[in-house]
N, C-alpha and C positions, 0 to 999 in steps of 0.2 A: 504494500500500500504506500502510495506517495505521501510523504510527510508535509512538504511545503512547496510553494511556488515562489520564485524570485523573479521580479520584473525590473528591468533597468528603466529608470525614469528620466535619465539624462543628467548631465552635470555631476557625474560620479555618485549618484544616489540610486538606491534600490528600494523597492517595496517587497517585503517578505510576508507571505500569507500562510498561516498555519491552516491547512486544508480542513482538518477535522472540526475546528472551532470558528474559522473565519477571522481570527485575530490577526492584526497586522503590526509589523515593525518596519520602520523606515531606517535605512542605514545611509550614512554619508561618509565619504572619504575624510580622513582627519586633516587638520590644518597642515601638519608636517608631511603630508603626502598628496598635495594638489587639491585637497578638498576644502569644504567650508566648515567642517567640524560642527554642523548643526544638529547632528543626531549621533547615535552610537555608530562607531565604525564596525566593520566585520570583526576585527580583532578585539574590539571592546566587548562585543557580544560573546566571543569565545572566553575571554577573561571573566566576564560576569557570569557566564553559564557555569563556570567552575564553582563559584561561591553558591549560586542558586542550587546546583545539584547537591552540593554538600549539605546545605540546609534542608533540602527536600528529603534526602536520605536520613538525616537526623530526625526529621519529623516522622518518617516511616518507622524508624527504630523505636522512637518514643511511643507511637501508637500501638505497635505490636508488643511492647514490653510494659505497657501501662505506666509510662513515665510522663510526668507533667512537662509540657513544652509550650510555654506562653510567649517566649520572646527569642528572636534571633535576628541579628542585623550584621551585615558584612560591609566593610569598605574594601575595595579592590583597587590596587595600583598595578598598572601594566607597564612594563619596561620593554621597549622594542630594541632589537639589534638591527644594524643596517646592512650587514653583508653575510648572509642574505637577510632581507627584511623579514623579520619574524618576531613572535613573542619570545623574548629571552628570559624574562623573569616576571613572576607574579608575587606581589606582597599583599597579603590579606590580613585584616584585623576583624575577627568575628566575636561579637558581643553576645554572650549567652546568659547575661545576668537576668534576674527576675524569674529564673526557673527554679531556684531553690535546691539545686542538686548538691549532693555531697561529692567529694573527689572521685570516688569509685564510679558513681553514676555518670559524672561528667566525662570521665575517661572512656567509658563504654560508648556514650553517645558520640563523642568526638572521633573515636576509632571507627565507628560506623560511617560517619560523614567522610572521613579521609579515604574510605574505600569506595566512594561513589563512582559511577560509570565515567564521568568526565575525568576524574583524577586518574582512573585506570587507562583512559585513552591518552592522556598526556604522557605517561611513562616518565622517562628520565630526560627527555629532550628540552624541558623547560624547568628552570629553577623555581621552586615554589616555597615561599616562606609564609607560614601561617601562625598568627598570634591569636590565641583564644583567651577570652575573659569570661569567667563564670561566677 
């Protein structure tokens, strides 16, 4: 089954449609690569997907293990390399406060998040630094 449709809108912009839901995302080339930087760039989406996937898997873990999950918020910093142009490093700060977890529970939830599909896809090609606060 086809997941999405991507249409070029001109001026280095695309419209991405999630076919099952009809939800749309606009991307724009970044300022440092000939774009206007008025929307997520494709590499911004990749970097953001990593944090989103981790938080989603943490939520699934909590749901299946009857663990309270009231709050999660991530900040993602993407560092690009130029030769070749690619994501070189991600720095993430993930705030899990307000969940009231003890250290053992936080460790289990974080371990589940770190095993998310996007993290597994990245492998060792990108340096990923994650700071958790709980």
